[in-house]
C-alpha positions in Angstrom: 127.6 206.8 147.7 130.2 207.2 145.0 132.0 204.0 143.9 135.7 204.1 143.8 137.5 203.8 140.4 138.9 200.4 141.6 135.5 199.0 142.2 134.3 200.2 138.8 137.2 198.6 137.0 136.5 195.3 138.7 132.9 195.4 137.6 133.9 196.3 134.1 136.3 193.3 134.0 133.6 190.9 135.2 131.3 192.1 132.5 134.0 191.7 129.8 134.7 188.2 131.1 131.0 187.3 131.1 130.7 188.7 127.5 133.7 186.7 126.4 132.3 183.5 127.9 128.9 184.0 126.2 130.7 184.7 122.9 132.8 181.6 123.2 129.8 179.4 124.1 127.9 180.9 121.1 130.8 180.3 118.8 131.1 176.7 120.0 127.4 176.1 119.6 127.1 177.5 116.1 130.4 175.8 115.1 128.9 172.5 116.3 125.7 173.1 114.3 127.7 174.1 111.2 129.9 171.0 111.5 126.8 168.9 111.9 125.4 170.3 108.7 128.7 170.4 106.8 129.9 166.9 107.4 127.0 165.2 105.5 127.6 167.7 102.7 131.3 166.9 102.5 130.5 163.2 102.7 128.0 163.5 99.9 130.6 164.8 97.4 133.1 162.1 98.4 135.7 164.1 100.2 136.3 161.2 102.5 136.8 158.9 99.5 133.4 157.3 99.6 129.7 158.1 99.7 126.4 156.5 100.6 125.0 153.7 98.4 122.7 154.5 95.6 121.0 151.1 95.2 119.2 149.6 92.3 116.2 147.3 92.2 116.1 144.0 90.3 113.0 145.1 88.6 114.5 148.4 87.3 115.5 148.6 83.6 119.0 149.9 84.6 119.8 146.5 86.3 118.2 144.4 83.6 120.1 146.2 80.9 123.3 145.8 82.9 122.9 142.1 83.0 122.8 141.9 79.2 126.5 142.9 79.3 127.5 139.6 80.8 128.8 136.7 78.8 132.6 137.0 78.6 132.8 138.2 74.9 133.1 141.4 72.9 130.1 143.6 73.6 129.2 141.4 76.6 132.6 141.3 78.4 131.6 140.9 82.0 131.4 137.8 84.3 131.1 137.5 88.1 133.9 135.9 89.9 131.5 134.3 92.5 128.9 133.6 89.8 126.0 135.0 91.9 127.1 138.6 91.8 126.4 141.2 94.5 124.3 140.6 97.5 120.6 141.6 97.5 117.8 142.0 100.0 114.4 141.3 98.5 114.3 143.4 95.4 117.2 145.7 96.2 120.7 145.0 94.8 123.7 146.2 96.8 125.4 147.5 93.7 125.7 151.3 93.2 124.1 152.9 90.1 127.3 154.8 89.5 129.2 151.5 89.3 126.7 150.2 86.7 127.2 153.4 84.7 131.0 153.2 84.7 130.9 149.6 83.7 128.5 150.3 80.9 131.0 153.0 79.7 134.0 150.7 80.1 132.7 148.2 77.6 132.3 150.8 74.8 134.8 151.5 72.0 136.2 155.0 72.5 139.5 156.7 71.5 143.0 157.0 72.8 142.1 160.2 74.7 140.0 157.9 76.9 142.7 155.3 77.1 142.6 153.2 73.9 140.5 152.5 70.8 139.9 148.8 71.6 137.1 146.7 73.0 137.4 144.5 76.1 137.1 140.8 75.6 136.5 139.7 79.2 136.4 141.5 82.5 135.8 139.6 85.7 134.1 141.4 88.6 134.6 140.5 92.2 132.1 141.5 94.8 133.1 139.2 97.7 134.2 141.1 100.7 134.0 141.0 104.5 131.9 143.7 106.3 135.0 145.2 107.8 137.4 147.1 105.5 139.2 144.9 103.0 141.8 147.6 102.5 144.7 148.8 104.7 143.4 151.7 106.8 145.6 154.8 106.3 147.0 156.2 109.5 145.1 159.5 109.0 141.7 157.8 108.5 139.4 155.9 110.8 138.6 152.3 110.0 135.5 152.0 107.8 133.3 149.3 106.4 134.3 147.6 103.1 133.1 149.7 100.1 132.7 146.4 98.2 130.5 144.9 100.9 128.4 148.1 101.1 127.9 148.1 97.3 129.7 151.3 96.4 132.8 149.5 95.2 133.9 146.6 93.0 137.1 144.9 92.0 138.4 143.7 88.6 140.5 140.6 89.1 141.0 139.6 85.5 140.8 141.3 82.1 141.3 140.5 78.5 143.8 138.2 76.9 147.3 137.4 75.7 146.9 136.1 72.2 149.4 134.1 70.2 150.0 133.3 66.5 152.1 130.4 65.1 154.1 129.9 61.9 155.3 126.5 60.7 158.8 127.2 59.5 159.7 123.7 58.2 157.0 123.9 55.5 156.7 126.2 52.5 153.6 127.8 54.0 154.4 131.5 54.7 151.2 132.1 56.7 150.7 132.7 60.4 147.8 131.0 62.2 146.0 131.4 65.5 147.7 129.4 68.3 146.2 130.1 71.7 144.8 132.8 74.0 145.0 133.1 77.8 143.1 135.4 80.2 145.2 138.0 82.1 144.8 137.7 86.0 145.7 140.6 88.3 146.6 138.4 91.3 150.2 138.5 92.3 150.4 134.7 92.6 148.7 134.0 89.2 150.2 133.9 85.7 148.4 133.7 82.4 149.1 129.9 82.4 148.0 129.2 86.0 144.3 128.3 85.5 144.7 127.0 81.9 148.2 125.6 81.4 150.1 126.7 78.3 151.2 123.8 76.1 154.8 123.5 74.9 155.7 125.1 71.6 155.5 122.7 68.7 158.9 121.9 67.1 159.9 123.7 63.9 157.6 126.7 64.6 157.7 130.4 65.5 155.1 131.5 68.0 154.7 135.2 68.9 152.2 136.8 71.3 150.6 140.2 72.1 147.9 141.7 74.3 144.4 142.0 72.8 145.2 140.8 69.3 146.9 138.0 67.3 150.2 139.3 65.9 151.4 139.0 62.3 147.9 138.9 60.8 147.1 135.1 61.0 144.9 134.0 58.1 142.3 132.2 60.3 141.4 135.1 62.5 138.8 137.9 61.8 140.4 141.2 60.9 139.2 142.9 64.1 141.1 140.4 66.2 144.5 140.7 64.4 144.7 144.5 64.1 147.0 146.3 66.6 145.3 148.7 68.8 146.3 152.3 69.8 146.9 153.4 73.4 147.2 156.8 75.2 150.9 157.7 75.4 151.0 157.0 79.1 149.7 153.4 78.6 151.8 152.7 75.5 154.8 152.7 77.8 153.4 149.8 79.7 152.2 147.7 76.7 154.5 144.7 76.4 154.1 144.7 72.6 154.9 141.6 70.5 156.9 139.0 72.4 158.0 135.3 71.9 156.0 132.5 73.3 158.8 131.3 75.6 158.4 134.7 77.5 154.7 134.4 78.0 154.9 134.1 81.8 156.9 137.3 82.6 155.3 139.2 79.7 151.9 138.0 81.0 152.7 139.8 84.3 153.6 142.9 82.3 150.3 142.5 80.5 148.5 142.5 83.9 150.2 145.8 84.9 149.3 147.3 81.5 145.6 146.1 81.7 145.1 147.4 85.3 146.5 150.8 84.3 144.4 150.8 81.1 141.1 150.2 82.9 142.0 152.8 85.6 142.8 155.3 82.9 139.5 154.7 81.2 137.6 155.2 84.4 139.6 158.4 85.2 138.6 159.7 81.7 134.9 159.0 81.9 133.9 162.7 82.2 136.1 164.0 79.4 134.7 165.1 76.1 134.3 162.2 73.7 134.5 159.5 76.3 131.2 158.5 78.0 129.5 161.3 76.1 130.5 163.5 73.2 130.1 166.7 75.2 131.6 165.3 78.4 130.1 165.3 81.9 129.8 168.4 84.1 128.4 169.1 87.6 126.2 166.4 89.0 126.6 164.4 85.9 130.2 163.5 86.6 131.0 159.9 87.4 134.7 159.7 87.9 135.5 157.1 90.7 136.4 158.7 94.0 139.0 156.1 94.7 141.0 153.8 92.4 143.3 151.4 94.4 145.8 149.2 92.8 147.4 146.0 94.0 150.8 147.0 95.5 152.7 144.7 93.3 151.2 146.4 90.2 152.0 149.9 91.5 155.6 148.9 92.1 155.9 147.5 88.5 154.7 150.7 87.0 157.8 152.6 87.9 157.6 156.3 87.1 154.3 155.8 85.3 152.6 155.5 88.6 153.0 159.2 89.5 151.7 160.2 86.1 148.6 158.1 86.4 147.9 159.3 89.9 148.2 162.9 88.9 146.0 162.2 85.9 143.2 161.0 88.2 143.4 164.1 90.5 143.5 166.4 87.5 140.3 165.0 86.2 138.3 165.7 89.4 136.0 168.6 88.7 135.6 169.5 92.4 138.4 171.4 94.1 137.6 169.6 97.4 138.3 166.2 95.7 141.6 167.5 94.3 142.7 168.5 97.8 141.4 165.4 99.6 143.9 162.9 100.8 141.2 160.3 100.9 140.1 160.5 97.2 142.3 159.7 94.2 144.7 156.9 93.3 146.4 154.6 95.9 147.8 151.1 96.2 147.4 148.4 98.8 149.1 145.1 99.5 145.8 143.6 100.6 144.7 143.8 97.0 147.7 141.8 95.7 145.5 138.7 95.4 142.2 140.5 94.8 142.7 142.9 91.9 142.0 146.5 90.9 139.5 148.3 93.2 137.4 151.3 92.5 134.5 152.9 94.4 132.3 155.9 94.9 
């Protein structure tokens, strides 16, 4: 019996629909498999702004060597805010190896291409955090656990000093002398005189201050502590320079903005030639933080410099995926206004 053309067309249409259905199912299946394999790969390079912890053991040389950098002085600038440092389980420290490497680099004397040619005096590290995120969750991202609590992030809540020199103008002595120094906190509610009150200026004197050094070459200070330092051009715009003692409170806030930007700039520069290593870091050796997040009050105080700093961070990512990621790079957060500068991997 010969089938009619109409019947043949219907059968052909059914076969095409069946083929299309099978093709769609196959594409969905292989797409799901590809996504399953791709997401961990994307996560591993930090596209989502963070990666898995690379822990360190207490018994490892890398941790023991890191602890020799603690003391709150030149060459040993670090202190823990909570005194005990990061959490640990048995022999395992919840503090990422990449953080240790960046902090080891941060205490070195480098050059203005890496931020400045100075040496940090004191850097206080904060590892206290809740298990839930201690940052504002962006609307395009799902809530995530705290990077500080997981050990892939850390905060700097205080760095270096405002230093002041004094001259007694009612005497024939023409020399300047060391007067005082105060640590620079990053918390919005703190000033350089909050934790250690600044005394009144003695009568018949001149007192001037600067960040990182004693101005006017006081005679009772080592040469290294009274020599002005050099900044990258972007940071030089934020440096408050020499200022009178009666302006130490507002200028101290400017110093906090400058110092937060300086540390961030150094971290952003870690992979450049002549910074961590002479030849720079390439490929799997790169160690630029995936996220650097500022207190919102510091971001506002930067003005137009903020955009330059943010672009500098993105430009120094070696991976194209990180340059395009809206999760990685520089940001600001009001939740950090009382906590400090945050960076993580």
